[in-house]
N, C-alpha and C positions, 0 to 999 in steps of 0.2 A: 502494500500500499503507501508506504513512505516513497520506495522507487516510481510509482506510478503519479504522486502528486509532484515529486522533484522535477519528472519527467515534462508535466505538464506545465512547470512553472520555467522551466528552461525553453521549451517551445514556447511561450507566450513572451517570454523576454526578448528571444531572438525575433519573433515575428513584430515586435513593437518596435524594436532597432531597425529592420529592415525594411519596413514597410513605412515607417514615419520619420523616416531623414530626408531633408531636403540639401540640396547643395547648390553652390554659385559660384560663379565666376565673373570676374572684371577684365575690361579691354581698354586699352588707351584710345584715344581717338585724336586726330590732328588733320590740318587742312596747311597747305601753302598756296597763299594768294601772290601770284605773278604780276609784273607789270603788265598793261593792257598791250596788244600791239596796234600800232598807227602807220598810216601811210601819209607822206606829205609831198606835193607837188613841189619843186623847184624852178622846173624848166617846162616851158610849152613847148610842144610837137608844132614845128615850123618847118613845111617843106620849099620856103623860097619861092623865088620867082620862077615861074613855067610859063612858057609860050604857046598860046592856043592853037589849034589844029587839029590832026586825024586824032580818033580815041586811042586811048593808049594808060599806061599807068605810070607813077613815080612811086618807086619805092625807097623808104629812108630807115636805114637800118638802126638799130640799139646801140650805137657805137659812141663815142666821145666824138671822133672824127665826124661822122654823120653823113658820109659820101653819098649822094642820091644817084640813082641808075634810073633811066627812061627805058620805056619800051613803046613800041605801036607808033613809032616817028614822035613823040612829045619832044621837044625841044627845052633843055635847059640853060640858059643864056650863062655862058663862061665867066662873063666880066660883071654882069648884074646879078648875082645869086640871091640877093637878099638874105633875109635871117634862114639859116638852115639848121636845125638843132633837133637831135633826139629828144624827146621827153623824158624828165628825169625826177627820181621820184627818191626819198629817204623812207625807208621802212624802219620803224623802232620798236624796241619792246623787251623782253628777258633775253639776256645775253646766251648765248649757246644754244639758243632753241630753234627749231625748224619751223617753217613757215610755207605756203603756198600762196603765189601769185596768181588772180586770176584776171584775164585782159578780156576786152568785149569782143565780139565776133564782128561788129561793125557798127561804123555811126554816120552820122551826116553831116555833112559841113555846109554852109548857105552864105551865099552872097547877101548883104542885108537882111530883112526881117521878113521879105516874101519873094526874095530872087530866086536865081538858081542855084543847085545844089550839086554836089558830088559826094562820092561814099569812101569812107577810109575803112578798110578792112586788111586781113592778114597781119595781126598784131604780134609784133614778138617782142622781147626782152632780153637782157643780157644777162638773166640767168640760164645755167644750163639746165633747161627743163622747166619745170612750172614751180619748182619751190628754191628756196634759199636758206641759210643760216644765219642768225644774227652775229655778229661781232661780240667778242666780251665772254665772260663765265658766267654761268647759272648763278643767280643771286645779286648779278650786277646787270647794269642795261647794257643794250646791243643794239648795233645800228648796221644798216646795209644799204648801199645805194644801187639803184635799178634806174637802165635806162629803157626806154620805150620806142621802138619803130613802128612804121604801119606801111600799107600802100595806099597810095592815091590813085582811084580811079575817075580818069576824066572821058567826058563824052567829045563826038566831033564837034570843033569848032565852040569849045567851052566860052560859055560867056565871060568877057572879061569881069575884073572886080576883086576884091577881099573877100575871102571866104573865112567863116570862121564855125566854132562847133565845140562842143566838148565829148569827153568819154569817161569812163569810169575804171579804174584800176581797184580790185579788193585784195584785201590779205586777211588770211586765217591762220592761228597756230595750227601746226598738224596734228 
């Protein structure tokens, strides 16, 4: 009888310990806020002086020299070039981080507010591919200079005038 009572007490004791016990654990949480990525335009995209005539294109590469080339019989006056520059942007943000640059597919520039138009397309950048890496190290500020060129499409006997317009370049962290 004593053994039976002792056995019952031992079983009840283990049951209370085994089924009534609660465990918990804690974990750390953290966050690291980095600098926002920004892009600033420093220099406009300028194709310079172009002589009207047959339809064709003017290609302006994304380089510091920005040497234009013409196709389709377009004439680029050698002595009266006008202002010729690739667009120049500064990308800023967290040092040593990768980012993606997105260029437009096309945009239109116009002479005056309701005059004739021309299309810019085939935008290119000085980056190898569509992404870049900001200078510096993580935890510090970083920058990268990016040049952008494009192709200007002229119609037959394109009307004379000063053509202007805008285009957007977007940056995002990878």
